N, C-alpha and C positions, 0 to 999 in steps of 0.2 A: 774266308766265301765259303759262303754253305756250311757254317759253322763249321768247317775245316780251319788248324794250324798252318802258319807257314812252312812249318818241319814237317807236316800230314802233305801238304801239297805234295813240298818238294822229293821227299821220299815215295808218292806215289810216280812221279815224273822219274824219278832216278832206277825205277824198277820196271812200271809198266810202261810206259813213253819211251824209257831208251833201248828196252827188251825189242819193243814194235818195230822202231825202228832200223833194230839188226834185224828182223825177221824182215824188214824191205830191200835192206840192203843185199842180204842173201838172193831173193827174188830179181834184183838189179841185176846181180852178177850173173846168176844164172840164167838171165835173158841177155846178157854180154857175150856168153861162152855159147847161147843157141846161137844168134845172131851172125855171129862172126866162125859159124861152124866149127869152133876149135878141137871140137874132139876129145874123146875120153882124158888123153895127158893134159890137152890145150886147158880144157874146165877144172881139172884139177890144179893145176901152178895158179890158174885164176885167181880159185877161190881160197888157194895159200896165200898167194900175194895180196889179192885185196881184203879177205877176208882175216887176215893176221892181226890188222889193228882191233878189232873187237873182241878178239881173244883173250888179251891180256883184261879187259873188262869185264869178261865171263869169269877168269881166273882171279881178279880184285873180290867180287860175288863170290864166288867158292871158301877165299881165304876170309873173307870176313864170318861167312855163318860158320864154319869150323872153328874160330876161334872166339864165336857167341856161342856156339852150342859148349865147347868143352870150359868155358869159362877162363879162359889161358888169358894171362894177364890179369 
């Protein structure tokens, strides 16, 4: 498609597509905290509980970057 291989499209989706989705999730969590009048502590717990799911994905990206940069394995 448009001269790109399937691997290039998948790599783009895994970096920018999921990154954009994660930013949208942050907006949703913030909006939920604001509409529920959660306060500072409630907002912290909302971000911790609901945002914990995508921190694993961010850790995976960081670990891949470190391994590629240092040529480990």
